[in-house]
Backbone as a printed PyTorch tensor [residue, N CA C, xyz], in Angstrom:
tensor([[[ 10.5510,  96.7350,   9.3350],
         [ 10.4890,  95.4920,   9.6280],
         [ 10.5090,  95.9670,  11.0290]],

        [[ 11.2970,  95.7490,  11.8290],
         [ 11.4440,  95.8470,  12.4830],
         [ 10.7160,  97.2450,  13.1460]],

        [[ 10.2640,  97.8020,  12.9510],
         [  8.6220,  98.9090,  14.0320],
         [  7.6660,  98.7010,  13.8580]],

        [[  7.2500,  97.2250,  12.7890],
         [  6.2220,  97.0110,  11.9840],
         [  5.6120,  95.9250,  13.4760]],

        [[  4.2680,  96.7030,  13.9390],
         [  3.7400,  96.0650,  15.6110],
         [  3.0860,  94.5520,  15.4040]],

        [[  3.3610,  94.1710,  16.8640],
         [  3.4480,  92.3200,  16.8030],
         [  2.2140,  92.5990,  15.9600]],

        [[  0.8330,  92.6770,  16.5550],
         [ -0.7130,  92.6430,  16.2990],
         [ -0.7750,  91.9040,  14.6250]],

        [[  0.1770,  93.1110,  13.7030],
         [ -0.3150,  92.8970,  11.9800],
         [  0.9100,  91.6390,  11.7820]],

        [[  1.7260,  90.8950,  12.8400],
         [  2.3440,  90.0900,  12.3550],
         [  1.6070,  88.4660,  12.8260]],

        [[  1.0950,  88.9200,  13.8070],
         [  0.3700,  87.5890,  15.2220],
         [ -0.2280,  86.1480,  14.4450]],

        [[ -0.3630,  85.3370,  14.8280],
         [ -1.7180,  84.7940,  14.1120],
         [ -2.9790,  84.4270,  15.2380]],

        [[ -3.9670,  84.3490,  14.9580],
         [ -5.0590,  84.0930,  15.3740],
         [ -5.7050,  83.2140,  14.4220]],

        [[ -6.9590,  82.5590,  15.3170],
         [ -7.5420,  83.4600,  16.2790],
         [ -6.6030,  82.1530,  17.5220]],

        [[ -6.6440,  82.6350,  19.1240],
         [ -5.7840,  81.9630,  20.4650],
         [ -6.5740,  81.0790,  20.0700]],

        [[ -5.4220,  80.0600,  20.7040],
         [ -6.5790,  78.3450,  21.1190],
         [ -5.7420,  78.4440,  22.9240]],

        [[ -6.5200,  78.6320,  23.6350],
         [ -6.3060,  78.9280,  25.2290],
         [ -6.9840,  77.9780,  25.9810]],

        [[ -5.9410,  77.4430,  27.2090],
         [ -6.2380,  76.4780,  27.8010],
         [ -7.1760,  77.3190,  29.5850]],

        [[ -7.7550,  76.6040,  30.2240],
         [ -7.6820,  77.2990,  31.3270],
         [ -7.1130,  76.1400,  32.7410]],

        [[ -6.8110,  76.8200,  33.1050],
         [ -6.6170,  76.3190,  35.0300],
         [ -6.8430,  75.0400,  35.1140]],

        [[ -8.6180,  75.0250,  35.1930],
         [ -8.2440,  73.2280,  35.1620],
         [ -8.5400,  71.7240,  34.2060]],

        [[ -8.4790,  72.6490,  32.9050],
         [ -7.8430,  71.9630,  32.3580],
         [ -7.0370,  70.6690,  32.4230]],

        [[ -6.8660,  69.3380,  32.0860],
         [ -6.0840,  68.1300,  32.4920],
         [ -5.2780,  68.5970,  31.4470]],

        [[ -3.6450,  68.3440,  32.2460],
         [ -1.7640,  67.9800,  31.2640],
         [ -2.5780,  66.8850,  30.1910]],

        [[ -3.5430,  66.3200,  30.0190],
         [ -4.3910,  65.4080,  28.7590],
         [ -4.3930,  66.2070,  27.6310]],

        [[ -5.2920,  66.7750,  28.1650],
         [ -6.0460,  67.9730,  27.5120],
         [ -5.7360,  68.9200,  26.8500]],

        [[ -4.6850,  69.3740,  27.7220],
         [ -3.6600,  70.0960,  26.6210],
         [ -2.9940,  69.8290,  25.8090]],

        [[ -2.4530,  68.5820,  26.2920],
         [ -1.4810,  67.6380,  25.4070],
         [ -1.8530,  67.6100,  24.3030]],

        [[ -3.4280,  67.4520,  24.3450],
         [ -4.4850,  66.5260,  22.5600],
         [ -4.4240,  68.2570,  21.9690]],

        [[ -4.8740,  69.3980,  22.9100],
         [ -5.1180,  70.5580,  21.7200],
         [ -3.6190,  71.5970,  21.4500]],

        [[ -2.8320,  70.8630,  22.3830],
         [ -1.1700,  71.1990,  21.3080],
         [ -0.7120,  70.6250,  20.0780]],

        [[ -1.1540,  68.9000,  19.9070],
         [ -0.4090,  68.5860,  19.0190],
         [ -1.9380,  68.4130,  17.7680]],

        [[ -3.2070,  69.1550,  18.2020],
         [ -4.2910,  69.2530,  16.7950],
         [ -3.7770,  70.8000,  16.8820]],

        [[ -3.2610,  71.4400,  17.6480],
         [ -3.6380,  73.1930,  16.5440],
         [ -2.3150,  73.2540,  16.3360]],

        [[ -1.2230,  71.9340,  16.8090],
         [  0.1440,  72.7080,  16.2610],
         [  1.2040,  73.6670,  16.4630]],

        [[  0.5550,  74.8900,  17.9690],
         [  1.5110,  75.7110,  18.6410],
         [  2.4870,  75.2590,  19.1780]],

        [[  3.4360,  75.9540,  19.0470],
         [  4.4240,  75.4010,  20.7810],
         [  3.8710,  75.6920,  21.6060]],

        [[  3.1350,  76.8800,  22.0150],
         [  2.0360,  76.9710,  22.9840],
         [  1.3400,  77.1480,  23.0930]],

        [[  0.5120,  77.3460,  24.2960],
         [ -0.9000,  77.4430,  24.4440],
         [ -1.1280,  78.9650,  25.5950]],

        [[ -1.8320,  79.8640,  25.5330],
         [ -2.1080,  80.6560,  26.6780],
         [ -2.6300,  79.7810,  27.4470]],

        [[ -2.4680,  80.5180,  28.7860],
         [ -3.4500,  79.7330,  30.3020],
         [ -4.0360,  81.1760,  30.7450]],

        [[ -5.7430,  80.9680,  30.6710],
         [ -6.1750,  82.3820,  31.2720],
         [ -7.1280,  81.8630,  32.5720]],

        [[ -7.1160,  83.4490,  33.1250],
         [ -8.0700,  82.8380,  34.6360],
         [ -9.4000,  83.3360,  33.9020]],

        [[ -9.9430,  83.0710,  34.9450],
         [-11.6220,  83.3520,  35.0690],
         [-12.4700,  84.3100,  34.6920]],

        [[-11.1440,  85.6000,  34.2640],
         [-11.4070,  86.9290,  33.1980],
         [-11.2460,  86.9920,  32.1440]],

        [[-10.5810,  85.9120,  31.3580],
         [-10.1780,  85.9090,  30.8210],
         [ -8.6320,  86.7440,  30.0010]],

        [[ -7.5310,  86.6830,  31.2930],
         [ -6.7440,  87.1750,  31.6140],
         [ -5.3470,  86.1950,  31.6170]],

        [[ -4.4760,  87.2180,  30.7130],
         [ -3.1290,  85.5070,  30.6200],
         [ -2.7100,  85.2890,  32.1060]],

        [[ -2.2000,  83.9920,  32.6250],
         [ -1.5130,  84.0020,  33.6840],
         [ -0.7250,  83.2900,  33.9730]],

        [[ -0.6550,  81.9950,  32.4180],
         [  0.9900,  81.6740,  32.1370],
         [  0.4730,  81.0680,  31.1940]],

        [[  1.4610,  79.8820,  30.5730],
         [  1.8190,  79.7750,  29.2570],
         [  2.2480,  78.2460,  29.5860]],

        [[  1.2420,  77.4930,  28.4630],
         [  1.8820,  75.7460,  28.4100],
         [  2.6730,  75.1440,  27.8520]],

        [[  3.9060,  74.5840,  27.6200],
         [  4.7490,  74.2960,  26.3210],
         [  4.4640,  72.9280,  26.8820]],

        [[  4.7850,  72.4080,  25.7060],
         [  5.1610,  70.8100,  25.1370],
         [  6.1510,  70.2830,  26.1460]],

        [[  7.1320,  70.9780,  26.2940],
         [  8.3210,  70.9110,  27.2720],
         [  7.4550,  71.4100,  28.8880]],

        [[  6.7650,  72.1350,  29.3580],
         [  6.1220,  72.0000,  30.4340],
         [  5.3900,  70.6380,  30.9830]],

        [[  4.3910,  69.7180,  29.8070],
         [  3.5520,  68.7160,  30.0130],
         [  5.2960,  68.0680,  29.8590]],

        [[  6.0090,  67.4710,  29.6180],
         [  7.0630,  66.6400,  29.5970],
         [  7.9890,  66.7740,  30.6570]],

        [[  7.8610,  67.6550,  31.2040],
         [  8.5630,  67.7270,  32.6220],
         [  7.9340,  67.0420,  33.9050]],

        [[  6.7800,  67.4600,  33.6860],
         [  5.0070,  66.5580,  34.5730],
         [  5.3720,  65.4870,  33.9730]],

        [[  5.2430,  64.9160,  33.6280],
         [  5.2850,  63.7490,  33.0840],
         [  4.1800,  62.6140,  33.7750]],

        [[  3.3590,  63.5740,  34.2700],
         [  2.3060,  62.9750,  34.9160],
         [  0.9770,  63.8360,  34.2510]],

        [[  0.1870,  63.0490,  33.1200],
         [ -0.9430,  64.1880,  32.3890],
         [ -2.4080,  64.1040,  33.5030]],

        [[ -2.4460,  63.6060,  34.4880],
         [ -3.6610,  63.4560,  34.9180],
         [ -3.7060,  65.5050,  36.1850]],

        [[ -2.5900,  65.9210,  35.5510],
         [ -2.0360,  67.2330,  36.5660],
         [ -3.4870,  68.0530,  36.0330]],

        [[ -3.7780,  69.0730,  36.6000],
         [ -3.9160,  70.2600,  36.1130],
         [ -3.0140,  71.0650,  35.3240]],

        [[ -3.8970,  71.7960,  34.1510],
         [ -3.2820,  72.7050,  33.4610],
         [ -1.8790,  73.4150,  34.7100]],

        [[ -2.5150,  74.5730,  35.2910],
         [ -2.2910,  75.7890,  36.3670],
         [ -1.1490,  74.9090,  37.6580]],

        [[ -0.7490,  73.3900,  37.5270],
         [ -0.2330,  73.0590,  38.3270],
         [  1.5110,  72.3550,  37.7090]],

        [[  1.4750,  73.0380,  36.0630],
         [  2.1530,  72.2710,  35.6890],
         [  2.4590,  74.0270,  34.6330]],

        [[  2.1380,  74.5730,  34.0990],
         [  2.3200,  75.4630,  33.6170],
         [  3.6080,  76.7190,  33.0560]],

        [[  3.6980,  77.3810,  33.1470],
         [  5.2100,  78.5430,  32.8000],
         [  4.5000,  80.0280,  33.6260]],

        [[  4.6590,  80.0000,  34.3250],
         [  4.1110,  81.6150,  35.4500],
         [  5.1900,  82.3580,  35.8160]],

        [[  4.9060,  83.6220,  35.6080],
         [  4.3150,  84.3870,  34.7810],
         [  5.0360,  83.8440,  33.3580]],

        [[  3.5290,  84.7140,  32.8440],
         [  4.3720,  84.3660,  31.3470],
         [  4.4760,  85.3760,  30.5660]],

        [[  5.6230,  85.4130,  29.7880],
         [  6.5030,  86.1750,  28.8040],
         [  5.3100,  86.8860,  28.2680]],

        [[  4.7770,  87.7940,  27.1540],
         [  4.3400,  88.0590,  26.7290],
         [  4.4620,  89.6060,  26.1950]],

        [[  3.6150,  89.7570,  24.8450],
         [  4.4280,  91.3260,  24.1060],
         [  3.1340,  91.6370,  24.1590]],

        [[  2.8770,  93.1030,  23.7440],
         [  1.8620,  94.3250,  23.7430],
         [  1.2020,  93.8830,  22.1000]],

        [[  0.0680,  94.0670,  22.1070],
         [  0.3260,  94.4960,  20.1480],
         [  0.3680,  95.0650,  19.3880]],

        [[  0.3780,  96.5300,  19.5760],
         [  1.5300,  97.6570,  19.7520],
         [  3.0810,  97.5330,  19.9820]],

        [[  3.3380,  96.3860,  20.5370],
         [  4.9640,  96.4600,  20.3690],
         [  5.3600,  96.1480,  19.2170]],

        [[  6.8300,  96.6610,  18.7330],
         [  7.9340,  96.4910,  17.1780],
         [  8.2390,  95.3210,  17.5190]],

        [[  8.2850,  94.2820,  16.0750],
         [  8.0450,  93.0810,  16.2100],
         [  9.7550,  92.6090,  16.7630]],

        [[ 10.5750,  93.7350,  16.5660],
         [ 11.5670,  94.0310,  17.0640],
         [ 11.3900,  92.9120,  18.6010]],

        [[ 11.2120,  94.5140,  19.3680],
         [ 10.9770,  94.1370,  20.6090],
         [ 10.6780,  92.6170,  20.7940]],

        [[  8.8500,  91.8420,  20.1310],
         [  8.9660,  90.5920,  20.9550],
         [ 10.0660,  89.8770,  20.3120]],

        [[ 11.2680,  89.9230,  18.9950],
         [ 12.2570,  89.0210,  18.7690],
         [ 13.0460,  89.1850,  19.5510]],

        [[ 13.0220,  89.7190,  20.0800],
         [ 14.1450,  90.0900,  21.4640],
         [ 14.3300,  88.8910,  22.6490]],

        [[ 12.3700,  89.7110,  23.1810],
         [ 11.9650,  88.4060,  24.2690],
         [ 11.5550,  87.2230,  23.6290]],

        [[ 11.5030,  86.6610,  22.3660],
         [ 11.8990,  85.7040,  22.0010],
         [ 13.1500,  84.8190,  22.3770]],

        [[ 14.6060,  85.6100,  21.9040],
         [ 15.5490,  84.6450,  21.4110],
         [ 16.8850,  84.9340,  23.1340]],

        [[ 15.9440,  86.2640,  23.5260],
         [ 16.5570,  86.1200,  25.3650],
         [ 15.9320,  85.2610,  26.4360]],

        [[ 14.5320,  84.8870,  26.0780],
         [ 14.2570,  84.0200,  26.6330],
         [ 13.7710,  82.0710,  25.8730]],

        [[ 14.7390,  81.8120,  25.0380],
         [ 14.4550,  81.0920,  24.1820],
         [ 12.9710,  80.2470,  23.7260]],

        [[ 12.3880,  80.9590,  23.6440],
         [ 11.2440,  80.8450,  23.5950],
         [ 10.4270,  80.6450,  21.9760]],

        [[ 10.2630,  79.4690,  21.3090],
         [  9.4140,  79.1150,  20.2270],
         [  8.0420,  80.3870,  20.2680]],

        [[  7.4920,  80.9700,  21.0270],
         [  5.7910,  81.4200,  20.8160],
         [  5.9870,  82.4840,  21.8680]],

        [[  5.4090,  83.3110,  22.0860],
         [  4.4600,  84.5360,  23.1150],
         [  3.0550,  84.7420,  23.0530]],

        [[  2.5070,  85.1720,  24.2140],
         [  1.0600,  85.6230,  23.6110],
         [  0.9750,  86.6140,  23.2030]],

        [[  0.4500,  87.4710,  23.1430],
         [  0.5360,  88.5610,  22.1960],
         [ -1.0590,  89.2610,  23.5310]],

        [[ -0.6000,  89.9540,  23.8680],
         [ -1.7990,  90.8290,  24.6300],
         [ -2.2970,  92.3780,  24.7290]],

        [[ -3.7620,  92.4890,  24.9970],
         [ -4.2120,  93.9780,  25.1470],
         [ -4.1130,  94.7770,  25.8750]],

        [[ -4.3220,  96.2960,  26.4630],
         [ -3.8870,  97.0710,  27.7710],
         [ -3.9730,  96.3490,  28.7790]],

        [[ -5.5440,  95.5070,  28.5160],
         [ -6.2390,  94.5500,  30.1130],
         [ -5.2840,  93.2130,  30.6640]],

        [[ -3.9120,  92.9330,  29.3740],
         [ -3.4950,  91.5870,  29.1750],
         [ -4.5490,  90.5930,  29.2660]],

        [[ -5.2420,  90.6500,  27.9630],
         [ -5.8490,  89.7840,  27.2820],
         [ -5.2570,  89.2950,  25.8520]],

        [[ -5.4010,  87.8140,  25.5520],
         [ -4.2960,  87.1810,  24.6080],
         [ -5.5780,  88.0790,  23.0750]],

        [[ -4.6310,  88.3300,  22.7090],
         [ -5.1650,  88.4920,  20.9970],
         [ -4.4960,  87.9430,  19.9010]],

        [[ -3.4090,  87.5150,  20.3590],
         [ -3.0180,  86.2150,  19.4380],
         [ -1.5140,  85.6390,  19.6280]],

        [[ -0.8180,  85.1160,  19.1280],
         [  0.1930,  84.6820,  19.2150],
         [  1.6560,  84.7040,  18.4050]],

        [[  2.5640,  85.1970,  18.5390],
         [  3.5010,  85.5180,  17.9860],
         [  4.2900,  84.2250,  17.5190]],

        [[  4.7800,  84.1690,  16.8360],
         [  5.7750,  81.7460,  16.9530],
         [  6.9470,  83.1870,  15.6680]],

        [[  8.0230,  82.2630,  16.4150],
         [  9.2650,  82.4340,  15.3900],
         [  9.4450,  82.2820,  14.1970]],

        [[  7.9040,  81.7840,  13.3730],
         [  8.2670,  81.1850,  12.1900],
         [  6.7630,  82.5160,  11.3890]],

        [[  6.3520,  83.2260,  12.2910],
         [  5.0130,  84.0110,  12.1660],
         [  6.5720,  85.7710,  11.2970]],

        [[  7.6850,  85.6390,  12.4770],
         [  8.7260,  86.7050,  12.0800],
         [  9.3560,  85.8340,  10.7860]],

        [[  9.8020,  84.6800,  10.8970],
         [ 10.2910,  84.3200,   9.8170],
         [  9.4590,  84.4490,   8.4740]],

        [[  7.9160,  84.5600,   8.3090],
         [  7.7380,  84.9010,   6.9960],
         [  7.4570,  85.8490,   6.2910]],

        [[  7.0950,  87.1220,   7.9910],
         [  7.3530,  88.1010,   7.7490],
         [  9.0460,  88.5950,   7.2350]],

        [[ 10.0120,  88.1370,   7.0420],
         [ 11.0670,  88.3480,   6.9100],
         [ 11.3780,  88.0540,   5.1200]],

        [[ 10.6950,  86.8220,   5.1140],
         [ 11.2150,  85.8400,   3.8760],
         [ 10.0680,  87.5590,   2.3140]],

        [[ 10.6860,  87.1700,   1.1950],
         [ 10.1800,  88.8120,   0.5590],
         [  8.8220,  86.9370,   0.1020]],

        [[  8.4330,  88.2420,  -0.8850],
         [  7.5760,  87.3590,  -1.9420],
         [  7.7000,  85.5020,  -3.2460]],

        [[  8.8090,  86.6160,  -3.6660],
         [  9.5880,  85.7680,  -4.4990],
         [  9.6320,  84.1870,  -4.0370]],

        [[ 10.5170,  84.4490,  -2.3990],
         [ 11.1100,  83.0730,  -1.4720],
         [  9.9710,  82.5680,  -1.0300]],

        [[  9.1310,  83.2140,  -1.3940],
         [  7.8690,  81.8220,  -0.5790],
         [  7.2600,  82.0190,  -1.9470]],

        [[  7.0280,  82.1290,  -2.9480],
         [  7.1400,  81.4200,  -4.1250],
         [  7.7250,  80.9400,  -3.7600]],

        [[  8.6030,  80.6970,  -3.8600],
         [ 10.0420,  79.2520,  -4.8120],
         [  9.8530,  78.7990,  -3.9870]],

        [[  9.4070,  78.8780,  -2.7040],
         [  9.6290,  77.6760,  -1.1700],
         [  8.4060,  76.6240,  -1.8720]],

        [[  7.2390,  77.3040,  -1.6830],
         [  5.8210,  76.4440,  -2.2410],
         [  5.8200,  75.8470,  -3.7100]],

        [[  6.8790,  76.0810,  -5.2030],
         [  6.2860,  75.9240,  -5.9580],
         [  7.5840,  74.4560,  -5.7020]],

        [[  8.5790,  74.9040,  -5.1260],
         [  9.5700,  73.8170,  -5.2310],
         [  9.2940,  72.0970,  -4.2610]],

        [[  8.2710,  73.0640,  -3.5290],
         [  7.7970,  71.6500,  -2.6770],
         [  6.6590,  70.9550,  -3.6510]],

        [[  5.5740,  71.9110,  -3.8910],
         [  5.2370,  71.2330,  -4.8530],
         [  5.8450,  69.9850,  -5.7500]],

        [[  6.5790,  70.4630,  -6.8000],
         [  7.5040,  69.7190,  -7.8600],
         [  7.7100,  68.6410,  -7.1610]],

        [[  8.9100,  68.8660,  -5.5660],
         [  9.0750,  67.5540,  -5.2660],
         [  8.1230,  67.1210,  -5.4680]],

        [[  7.3530,  66.6840,  -4.3890],
         [  6.7750,  65.6650,  -4.5850],
         [  6.0010,  65.1260,  -5.5210]],

        [[  5.8120,  65.5260,  -6.9220],
         [  5.5210,  65.1490,  -7.5400],
         [  6.8500,  64.4470,  -8.4510]],

        [[  7.5520,  64.7240,  -8.1800],
         [  9.3800,  64.0430,  -9.3870],
         [ 10.2550,  64.2340,  -7.9860]],

        [[ 10.1010,  63.9310,  -7.0220],
         [ 11.2620,  63.5910,  -6.0680],
         [ 12.2270,  64.5360,  -5.6400]],

        [[ 12.8190,  64.8130,  -4.2260],
         [ 13.8420,  66.4420,  -4.3100],
         [ 14.2490,  66.4000,  -5.1000]],

        [[ 14.9160,  67.5160,  -5.6050],
         [ 15.9860,  67.6510,  -6.1980],
         [ 16.3530,  67.6400,  -7.4970]],

        [[ 15.1290,  66.6420,  -8.4400],
         [ 14.8620,  66.3250,  -9.8670],
         [ 15.0070,  68.2630, -10.4180]],

        [[ 13.9720,  68.7010,  -9.9220],
         [ 13.3050,  69.6720, -10.9600],
         [ 13.7660,  71.3410,  -9.2180]],

        [[ 14.6630,  72.2070, -10.1970],
         [ 14.4100,  73.9090,  -9.5990],
         [ 14.3490,  74.8370,  -9.6720]],

        [[ 13.7270,  75.5750,  -8.9980],
         [ 12.6590,  76.3220,  -9.3190],
         [ 13.5790,  77.8660,  -8.7040]],

        [[ 13.4250,  78.5480, -10.3070],
         [ 14.0770,  80.4830,  -9.3990],
         [ 13.2860,  81.5450,  -9.7850]],

        [[ 12.7000,  82.0670,  -8.8670],
         [ 11.7320,  83.7220,  -9.2520],
         [ 11.8700,  84.3720,  -9.2570]],

        [[ 11.8760,  85.4680,  -9.9810],
         [ 12.3710,  86.6010,  -9.5350],
         [ 10.7500,  87.5230, -10.0960]],

        [[ 10.5110,  88.6380,  -9.5510],
         [  9.3850,  90.0210,  -9.4880],
         [  7.8030,  88.6490,  -9.6510]],

        [[  8.0630,  87.5030,  -9.1090],
         [  6.7340,  86.0640,  -9.6260],
         [  6.9560,  85.3980, -10.6060]],

        [[  8.1200,  85.9310, -12.1230],
         [  8.1630,  85.3420, -12.5230],
         [  9.2870,  83.9720, -12.4970]],

        [[  8.4520,  82.8190, -12.4040],
         [  8.8310,  81.4910, -11.9980],
         [  9.6890,  80.7370, -13.1060]],

        [[ 10.7960,  80.3370, -13.3400],
         [ 11.6470,  79.3430, -14.1200],
         [ 11.9500,  78.0760, -13.4550]],

        [[ 11.6020,  77.1820, -14.1290],
         [ 11.6380,  75.4800, -13.9930],
         [ 12.5490,  74.8160, -14.6350]],

        [[ 14.1270,  74.4750, -14.1430],
         [ 15.5480,  73.7970, -14.5800],
         [ 15.0260,  72.3410, -14.2250]],

        [[ 16.1480,  71.2670, -14.9390],
         [ 16.6400,  70.1160, -13.9230],
         [ 15.8990,  69.4580, -15.9530]],

        [[ 15.7980,  67.2360, -15.2320],
         [ 15.8070,  66.7130, -16.1890],
         [ 14.4440,  66.4770, -16.5100]],

        [[ 14.5250,  66.6460, -17.8050],
         [ 12.4970,  65.6910, -17.6660],
         [ 12.8930,  64.6510, -19.1500]],

        [[ 12.0180,  63.6010, -19.0820],
         [ 11.8090,  62.7230, -19.4330],
         [ 11.6420,  62.8350, -20.9250]],

        [[ 10.4060,  64.2400, -20.8810],
         [  9.8030,  64.5370, -22.1300],
         [  9.0040,  65.1280, -22.9190]],

        [[  8.1000,  66.1930, -23.3810],
         [  7.5100,  67.2430, -23.2500],
         [  6.7240,  66.9930, -22.2840]],

        [[  6.1420,  66.1370, -22.4380],
         [  4.7640,  66.1940, -21.5710],
         [  5.5300,  66.2940, -19.8340]],

        [[  6.5700,  66.0870, -19.4830],
         [  6.9810,  66.0080, -18.0130],
         [  7.2660,  67.8680, -18.0850]],

        [[  7.8780,  68.1190, -19.2090],
         [  8.1150,  70.1460, -19.2070],
         [  6.6390,  70.7150, -18.5120]],

        [[  5.7010,  69.7850, -19.0990],
         [  4.5600,  70.5980, -19.1350],
         [  3.4860,  70.2260, -17.6680]],

        [[  3.1990,  69.2820, -17.2780],
         [  3.3750,  69.0540, -15.6730],
         [  4.3510,  70.0620, -15.0180]],

        [[  5.3640,  70.4320, -15.3590],
         [  5.9270,  70.9470, -14.0770],
         [  5.8990,  72.2920, -14.2960]],

        [[  5.2240,  73.1850, -15.3110],
         [  4.9430,  74.1000, -15.5240],
         [  3.2100,  74.4500, -14.6050]],

        [[  2.4130,  73.2120, -15.7410],
         [  1.3890,  73.1850, -15.1410],
         [  1.1700,  73.2930, -12.7920]],

        [[  2.3500,  72.7120, -12.3400],
         [  2.0410,  72.3170, -11.5660],
         [  2.4180,  73.6850, -10.6610]],

        [[  3.9190,  74.4530, -11.4610],
         [  4.2080,  76.0680, -10.8910],
         [  2.6840,  76.4560, -11.1720]],

        [[  2.5970,  76.7460, -12.2130],
         [  1.5280,  78.0270, -12.2960],
         [ -0.1680,  77.9270, -11.2310]],

        [[ -0.1430,  76.4850, -10.4290],
         [ -1.0340,  76.1130,  -9.0420],
         [ -0.4460,  77.5610,  -7.9880]],

        [[  1.1800,  77.8170,  -7.9630],
         [  1.1820,  78.3530,  -6.7570],
         [  0.7770,  79.9390,  -6.8120]],

        [[  0.0970,  80.0520,  -5.5550],
         [ -0.9270,  81.3660,  -6.1090],
         [ -0.1120,  82.3460,  -6.0070]],

        [[ -0.1660,  83.7650,  -6.5950],
         [  1.1470,  84.7620,  -6.5080],
         [  1.7040,  84.5880,  -8.0650]],

        [[  2.0930,  83.5040,  -8.4180],
         [  3.2600,  82.8970, -10.0510],
         [  2.4530,  83.6140, -10.9830]],

        [[  3.0050,  84.5380, -11.2630],
         [  3.1790,  85.8010, -12.1190],
         [  3.2300,  84.4750, -13.8800]],

        [[  3.7790,  83.6550, -14.1590],
         [  4.2480,  83.4840, -15.4450],
         [  5.1440,  82.1930, -14.5480]],

        [[  5.1130,  81.7020, -15.6520],
         [  5.8880,  80.2920, -15.1110],
         [  6.6920,  79.1690, -16.6810]],

        [[  7.9510,  79.1320, -16.4740],
         [  8.5710,  78.3660, -18.0530],
         [  9.2250,  77.9370, -17.4480]],

        [[ 10.0970,  76.8820, -19.1640],
         [ 10.6690,  75.6450, -18.8400],
         [ 12.6310,  77.1800, -18.8610]],

        [[ 13.4650,  77.0770, -18.0100],
         [ 14.5050,  77.1700, -17.9900],
         [ 15.4250,  76.1760, -18.8260]],

        [[ 16.9840,  76.5890, -18.7100],
         [ 17.6390,  75.5400, -19.5760],
         [ 17.3180,  74.4790, -19.3020]],

        [[ 17.1000,  73.4120, -19.8450],
         [ 16.2260,  72.4330, -19.2420],
         [ 17.7910,  70.3560, -20.3630]],

        [[ 17.3780,  69.5340, -19.8770],
         [ 18.1010,  68.6490, -20.0690],
         [ 17.2450,  67.7220, -20.1810]],

        [[ 16.7810,  66.8860, -21.5340],
         [ 16.2720,  65.4530, -22.1050],
         [ 16.9440,  64.2810, -20.9340]],

        [[ 16.0430,  63.5820, -20.3550],
         [ 17.0850,  62.6280, -20.3860],
         [ 16.2710,  61.2490, -21.6040]],

        [[ 17.1860,  60.6760, -21.5750],
         [ 16.7620,  59.6560, -23.2740],
         [ 17.2560,  58.2450, -22.4320]]])
């Protein structure tokens, strides 16, 4: 895992800003993209800085240019760098994400803490989290519980009747990657 290159884990496509964008435009782009930071590029599409929501809040005035409020120089990593190197950069600099660049300093992706965490999760953990989310949305948090082993999912908890059991199984089966879904130890509510 630690030797895997960043380019295999990073997020794409890249949403980028220019120096002459306004902070207001940047705030909208940050909000719409859901990213923690956006790279700022020069006329040659090379990385010159990064803009974060923290930069915008510190600036206070959204009519300023991105070039006036961005963080520079930008901390970045090459796409060929090991994920362990990128994780170190994220932690040392207290960053939530950082640009990934090629040899010419063109941004080829962004790496976030979430990208690294997703890589660390086993597929069963991912399946369990998604299935639990779907069941919680339907039945309320904590009513039903999910356990996954090798793609086989078991649902346990309190069920009012057989139709609730069928619904729980049907919801669990909607998660891509779930091989089978069954009811584990159950309690029927009377």
